[in-house]
N, C-alpha and C positions, 0 to 999 in steps of 0.2 A: 687596707685603705679603701675608703668609700669614694666612688667616682662621683664627680660633680655632674649635676644635670646639664643636658645640652639640648638646644632647640633645633640643632641640625639633624640631618638624616643619619649621620654616622656611617662608618665603614661596614659595621656588622649588621646593619639593618634591623636592630633589635630595639629601637626607640619605642616608647609607649605611644599608642595612637590615641589622639583626642577626637571627639566627635566632629570638631571643625575641620581637622586634617582629613578625616574620612570623607566628609561632605565635599570638600574642595577637590579631593581626588576623584570622586564620582562625577563631579561636574566636568573635570578635565577629560575624563574618559568617555563621557556622554554614553553611559551604560544604561541598560535596562535595569529596573529594580530587581530583576531575577538574577543579575550577575553578568559576567562577561560571556559572550556567546562562544561555545566550543562545539564543533561538529566532530563526532568520533565514529569509529566503525570497527566492528569485528571483521574478520577476513572476508566472509561471504557477503558483507554489506559494503565493502570498500569501493567497488566499481560504481555503484549507484550513488554513494555518498560524494564521490568526486564530481560526478555529473551535476549533482544538486549544488555543490559549492560553486562550480563554474557558472551555473545559472544564477545563483544568489549574487555573485559578484557582478554579473552582467546587469542584473536589476539594480544593484547599488550604483553602478557607473551610469546607467541610464537615468537615474534619479539625481545625478550630480553629486553623489557621495563617494568617498574614497573606498575602493574595494580592499579586501584583505580579511579573510575569515580564518580563525584559528582551527586547525584540523589535526586530529590525532587518529591515525589509521592503523589497522591490523593489530589491535591491542591483544589479541589472543594467540596462543600457540599450544602445541601439544607435547608433553613429555614422551619419552620412549615407551613408557608403559601404557600410554593412551590417555592419561589424565590431561584435562584442559587447564591451562593457567592463563591469567591475564596480568599484564604488567603495564603500568602507566608511566611513560617516559618523561612526562612533564608534570608540573604542579597544577592541580585542578581545583584548588581551594577557591570557593566563591564563584565557580563557573556555572553557567546554565548549559547543561550538556544535552545534546541531541544525538542519541546512539543508534546508528544504523546496523541492521543485521538482516541478511537474507537467510531465512530459516530453511528454505528449500533451494538448494544450489546444484543444479545438474552439471555444472562445469567443474565442480570440485569433488574430491573423494571424501566428502564430509556428510554424514547423515543429518537428517532433521534433528534428531536427538542431540548430536554433538553440537550443532549450531545453536540449538536452544540453550544448552548448558553454557556455551561460551557467552551468550547474551546475558544469562542470569548472573554469571560470575562477574561479567563486566559491569553490570548495574551495581552489584555489591561493591566492586572495587572503587567506582566513582563515588559512591556514598561514603565509604569508609575513609576516603582520602579527601573529603571536604567539599564535594560539589554541592552547590545550592539546590539544584534540581536535576533530575535525570528523566528525560523524555525518550521513550523507546520509539524508534521508527522501524516498524515491521510491516512493509508493504504487503507481503503475503503472510497471513497469520496461520501458521500450521496448527493443527488440532482443532481449529474452529468448527470443522464438520462433526466433531465428537461432542456436540453441545447437548446431547441427550442420549440415553441408552436406546439402542435399537429395540423396537417392540418385541417382547417375548424373549429377549436375550439378556444375559447377565453381564452388563457392561457398565463401567463407571462414566460419569460426566467428566471426561478428561479435559475438556476445554476449561472447565472451572478449576481443575487442579493446576493447570498451567498458569491461570490467573493468580491463584493463591501463591504459587512459587514466585511469580514476578513481584507481587506486592511484598512478600517476605524479603525478597532481595533488596527492595528499596525503591522500586519504580514509582515515579510521581505522576506520569502521564503516558498514554500510549496512542500512537498514530498508526492506523492501518488503512489499507486501500481496499475498498469494497469487501468488507468481511462477509463471511458466508451467512452469518445470522446476526440479528439484532440482540440476541441474548447475551452477546459478548459484553455489552455495557453493564448488565446486571452482575456478571461474574466478577468484575473488577471493583464493585462496591463504590467507595468514595474516590477511587482513582479515576480521573477523567479519561474517557476513551473517545478519540476522534475517528469514527468510522467514515472515511472520506467517500463521498458518493461519486460514482463514475458518470453521473448524468451529463454534465457539461462536456466531459471527455468524449463520450459516444455521440452526443449531439453535434459536437465539432467535427468528429471523424466522418460523419455521414451527412454533413450540412448540404452537400450537393443534391440530396434527394428531397430537400425541403419543399413541401406543398405539392408533391407529385401525386396524382390520383391513382397511378398504377403501382404504388409502393405500399407495403404493409410491414410493420415491425412485429416480430414474433418472439414470444417468450417460450423457451423449450420446456419449461415446467412452471408450476405455480409460484415457486420461489422467486422467479425473475419477472413475474407479472407486474409488480409495482414499478420496477425500473422501466419496463417496456411502456407502461401507460404514460409515464412522465416524458420519456424520450419521444414517443409518438406525438404527444402533445406539443413538445418543443419543436419538432420537425413538421408539425401539421400534416401527419399521415395517419392511416388507420393502424389498428393493433389487433393482435390475436394471441392466444395462449395454447400451448400443447398440454395434453393430459398424459402424465408419465407415471409409471410405477416400476419398481425394481423387484424382479423375481428372486434375485440374490445380489449380494454386495458387488458393486461396480459393474452391474449389468442393467441396462435401461431398456424399457419398452414404452413406445409412444402409441397410445390407443387411438387418439384423434387429435386434430388441431381445430380449436374452436375460434371462429371469426368469419367475417364476410370477405371472401376472396374473389368476388365478382370483378372482373377486369383488372385483377392484380397480376403483374408479371415479375415484380421485383420484391424479394423478401430480405429484410434486415433482421438477423437472428442475434440476440444478445444474451450472454451468460456470464456468470461471475468466474467460472473456472472450467478448464478442460483438463481432465486427467487421462482417462482412457479414450475419451471422445465418443463414447457410446450414445450419450444423450443427443449430442449434436448430430451425429450420423443418422439416428433414427428420425429426428425432427426434419432434417433436410430432405431425406428420402420421402417422407410423407408429403412435404410441400411440393416436391417436383412430381412425384408419381400421382398424387391424388388432387392437388390444388392447381396444377398447371404452372407453377412458378418457373420462370425461364432464367432468372439471375438471382444468386444468393450471395449476400454479404454478411460476414460473421464478425462480431465484436466480442472480445473476451478479455476480462480483467486479469486473469491469471492462467497462463498456459504452462503446464508442468512438464512439457517436453517429453512425454512418454512415447516409447517406440510404437506402441499400439495406436496411439492417437495420430502419430505421423502417417502411418499406413492408411488410416481411415480418412484423414483430411486429404491426402493425396488422391484417394479414390473419389471423394466428393468433388474435388477439382476436375478430375478427368471425366467422371460419368454423371455428376449431378449439379453442374452449373455453378459450383462455388467459384466466384470471381475474385474475391478478396477476403482476407482474414486480418483484422486489426487486433494486435495484442499490445500489452504494456511490458515494460522491463521490470515489473514487480518480481518476476523470476527471471534470472539470466537465461536467455535463449541459446540453445545449442547451435552449432554450426549447421547441422542438418536442417533444423527448422528455419534458420536465417536464409538458407539457400532455396527455400521454397519460393517459386516465382510469384505466388499470390499472397505471401505473408508480408505485412507491414508492422514494424515494431515502433511504437510511439513511447517516448520516455516520460516518466513521471517527474522528471527533474523540475519542471516549472511549477506544477501544483505543490510539490513538496517544499520547494524553496519558499513559496509564498506562505504556506502553512507554518513553517518554522519561523518566518519573519513575524507573523501575527501572534503566534504563541509567545515568542521571545519578548514582544512588546505589549503583552497582555491585551490582545485584541481578539474578537471572535473570528472563527474561521469559516462559519457557515456561508457567508456571502460569496466566497470564492467559487462555490460549487452550485450556485443557483443561477440559471440562465436569466437574462434580463426580462424575457417574456413572463416567466413565473414570478419574478420579483415585482413587476409592474402590477400583476393581478393579485398580489398579496398572498401567493401560495408558496409553499416550500416542498421540495421533493421529499 
C-alpha cells in the first residue's frame, strides 16, 4: 500500500522538507547562516570551555537576549590499550561547532601528543557526523615553536605537519592565543587562523602605569619587540629590548638590554611563554643589576608551569624585585603556581566568548584586540 501524502510533521519525523519549511524554521530559530551554535570540548579543554560559556551567557543576558548555549563536553576517552576514542552523545548535524582543547595540561596525566590526537579525532568526528563547520579553539598551540629547523640540525618543520593533520581531519578555522610565530598562518593555507593578539590584554593589566616617566616596557628577546612597542605606545611609556642567544636548547643568555633607562625604576617585561624561565630570569637580573630597576612586573601569555620555572620565579620575587606576574588560563595553572603570592591569573573567557560570537555571526574579530588609541590613529597592532 502506498501512503498518502501528508502536510503535517508526522510521528516519525521523516516528512520531505521544502525550501519554504526550511526558511520558516531558520527564521524561528534566529540562527546564524553557519548553523546552530555548539560549543564542545575535549577533556583538557573542558574547564576553559565552561568559563567561556558562562561569560557568553552573561554577555547575552546583558544585551537583553535569552541565555542558553548548547554544550557537549569531554567528548574523548581512552581505551585500556591507550587508544583515543571520541563519541558524540548528541546529533550535531548542521551545527557551527567551536571545539576547545588544552594541548598542554599540567593538571592531567595526558601528554601533548595524546591531547593533540584527541583534538584531531574530535574534529573528524564532528565532520563525519554532519557539522556545518568546525572551529578549533587552541589557546596554547603546541608545536608552534617547531616552525623551522634549528640551524645546522636535521629537524622537520613539525608545526607545518600538525597543520596538515588538522586540515586533513576537517578543520575549518583555528583560533589561538598569542601564537609563537606568524608563520602559523602560512602553514594552514586556506584555513583561516585567528592568532589573537595579547595587546589589549596586557595594556589593561598594566593600565595603572600609563604615562609614568619612571616606567619602561621591556622585550626579553627580539621576538617580543613588536608587542612591546605597541603596548608601550598604548600605555605611553618607554620601551627597550634585550639581546638573547641560546648556547643550547632551553638555555638562554642575555648579552645586553638596549634602551634608555635614565630615571627608570619600574620595568614591565612581556613575553609569549615561560617554559623553564631562563629567558625571563636572565633579563630581570640584567635589569636589576645593570639598569638599576627597583620594581619588575611580568606579563606572560602562556605559563607552562615547569618546576624549574617555579624555582626561578620564586628567586626573582625574593632577590630581584619581581612584584607581580600576570598570566592567562591558556594553560591550566597548577596549585603550586596559583599559591605564589605574586601570581595573578586572568581568564581568556571574555575575549574568547567575543571571538566566538563574531565568528558565529560572520563578523571580523580584529577590532576586539585593537585599543581605542590605535584605532583612532588608524593603526593596527
